[in-house]
C-alpha positions in Angstrom: 7.3 12.5 17.7 8.9 10.3 15.2 6.7 9.5 12.1 9.5 7.8 10.1 9.2 8.6 6.4 6.2 10.9 7.1 8.2 13.3 9.4 8.3 15.9 6.6 4.6 15.7 5.8 3.8 18.9 7.7 6.8 21.0 6.6 5.6 24.0 8.6 2.0 23.9 7.3 -1.2 22.2 8.6 -1.2 19.8 5.7 -3.4 17.4 7.6 -6.4 19.8 7.6 -7.3 19.4 3.9 -7.5 15.6 4.6 -10.2 16.2 7.2 -12.5 18.0 4.8 -11.4 16.4 1.5 -12.3 19.5 -0.6 -10.6 19.2 -3.9 -10.3 22.5 -5.8 -7.8 23.3 -8.4 -8.5 27.0 -7.9 -7.4 26.9 -4.2 -4.1 28.8 -4.2 -3.3 28.5 -0.4 0.0 27.0 0.4 -1.8 24.1 2.1 -4.7 22.5 0.3 -5.8 19.0 -0.6 -3.9 18.9 -3.9 -0.7 20.0 -2.1 -1.3 17.4 0.7 -1.7 14.7 -1.9 1.5 15.8 -3.7 3.5 15.7 -0.5 2.3 12.2 0.2 3.1 11.2 -3.4 6.6 12.5 -3.0 7.0 10.5 0.2 5.8 7.4 -1.5 8.0 7.8 -4.5 11.1 8.3 -2.4 10.6 5.4 0.0 10.2 1.6 -0.1 7.1 -0.3 0.9 8.5 -1.6 4.2 9.5 1.9 5.4 6.1 3.3 4.3 4.4 0.6 6.3 6.6 1.3 9.4 5.8 5.0 9.0 2.0 4.3 8.9 2.4 2.3 12.1 4.2 5.3 13.7 1.5 7.6 12.7 -1.1 5.4 14.4 1.0 5.2 17.6 0.9 9.0 17.9 -1.4 10.6 20.6 -2.5 13.2 18.0 -5.5 12.7 15.7 -3.7 14.7 13.0 -1.2 11.8 12.5 -4.0 9.3 12.5 -5.7 11.1 9.7 -2.5 11.0 7.6 -2.3 7.3 8.2 -5.8 6.9 6.8 -4.9 8.4 3.5 -1.5 6.8 3.3 -2.8 3.3 3.7 -4.9 3.8 0.5 -1.7 4.4 -1.5 0.2 1.2 -0.6 -0.1 -2.2 -2.1 -3.0 -4.5 -1.3 -0.5 -6.9 0.4 0.7 -4.2 2.7 -2.9 -3.0 3.4 -3.7 -6.6 4.5 -0.7 -6.5 6.9 -1.7 -3.1 8.3 -5.4 -3.5 8.7 -4.9 -5.4 12.0 -3.0 -2.3 13.3 -6.0 -0.1 12.4 -8.4 -2.4 14.2 -6.1 -2.6 17.2 -5.8 1.2 17.1 -9.6 1.6 17.5 -9.5 -0.7 20.6 -6.6 1.2 22.3 -6.8 4.8 21.3 -9.6 7.3 21.6 -9.3 9.4 18.5 -11.4 12.2 17.0 -11.0 10.5 13.6 -12.3 7.1 14.5 -15.1 7.5 11.9 -12.5 8.1 9.2 -10.5 5.0 10.3 -13.6 2.9 10.0 -14.3 4.3 6.5 -10.8 3.2 5.5 -11.3 -0.3 7.0 -14.6 -0.6 5.1 -12.6 0.0 1.9 -9.5 -2.1 2.6 -10.7 -5.0 4.8 -12.6 -7.8 3.1 -13.8 -9.0 6.5 -15.1 -5.6 7.5 -18.8 -6.5 7.3 -18.4 -9.5 9.5 -16.4 -7.6 12.1 -18.7 -4.6 11.9 -21.8 -6.7 12.5 -20.2 -8.2 15.5 -19.5 -4.7 16.9 -23.0 -3.6 16.1 -24.4 -6.5 18.0 -22.1 -6.7 21.0 -20.9 -3.1 21.4 -17.3 -1.8 21.4 -15.1 -1.0 24.3 -12.0 1.2 23.9 -9.4 0.5 26.5 -6.7 3.1 26.6 -4.2 4.9 28.7 -4.9 8.6 29.3 -1.5 10.3 29.7 -3.1 13.5 31.2 -4.8 11.7 34.0 -2.4 8.8 34.2 -5.3 6.4 34.2 -6.3 3.3 32.3 -9.8 4.0 30.9 -12.4 1.7 29.4 -15.0 3.5 27.5 -18.0 2.2 25.6 -17.6 3.9 22.2 -21.0 5.0 20.9 -19.1 7.0 18.3 -17.6 3.9 16.8 -20.9 2.0 16.9 -22.7 4.9 15.2 -20.1 5.0 12.5 -20.4 1.2 12.0 -24.1 1.3 11.7 -23.9 3.9 9.0 -21.2 1.9 7.1 -23.3 -1.3 7.4 -26.8 0.1 6.7 -26.4 3.5 5.2 -28.4 5.0 8.1 -27.4 6.9 11.2 -29.1 8.5 14.2 -26.6 11.0 15.6 -27.1 12.4 19.0 -24.7 14.1 21.4 -24.0 10.8 23.2 -22.5 9.1 20.0 -20.5 12.2 19.0 -22.1 12.2 15.5 -20.0 9.2 14.4 -22.5 8.3 11.6 -22.6 11.6 10.0 -18.8 12.0 10.2 -18.4 8.6 8.4 -21.0 9.5 5.8 -19.6 13.0 4.9 -16.0 11.7 4.8 -16.8 8.6 2.7 -19.0 10.6 0.3 -16.0 12.9 -0.4 -13.4 10.1 -0.4 -14.9 7.7 -2.8 -15.2 10.2 -5.8 -11.5 11.1 -5.2 -10.5 7.5 -5.4 -12.8 6.8 -8.4 -11.6 9.8 -10.4 -7.9 9.0 -9.6 -7.4 12.3 -7.8 -6.0 10.2 -5.0 -4.1 7.5 -6.9 -4.1 4.5 -4.7 -1.1 2.5 -6.1 2.4 3.8 -6.5 4.3 0.6 -5.7 
């Protein structure tokens, strides 16, 4: 798969995994850890222009693999507000056309970067959310009511969740990831502006 400027993010290691747990520890000496994943992203940002970075984020979202989607979530936090505003539509469209394990994390990102998140989220909470996507394994077009997305939205709107098997624990995934992400942003461990 072509991820544009993000092709080298993995460099033979599962550098996406620390982004899933967001455990920041300076004592972690593994070759792949959150500090190293952030450093790799920083290097990518320093070596590339904003247009190529935006194109790369779109390529990450087009992937069939949730690992690339997770990298896109962190990468969008590091670009300019202007570019975030251009890309937020891609993130919303992604939710409507892909079924991803990291949909709760994508919603957390949208709650941070999209000034219209609350309005859109209330509409989803009220009217539901259908994901229409193509399943390459079965070669079928699938429409699926996404309880996982609705559960995540309800947490992000109200700070409450009721997770059950049917909603794939969307609310708790949003809560846990946001609870770890916000301190990283606030303490500048994940610097959000390089451009």
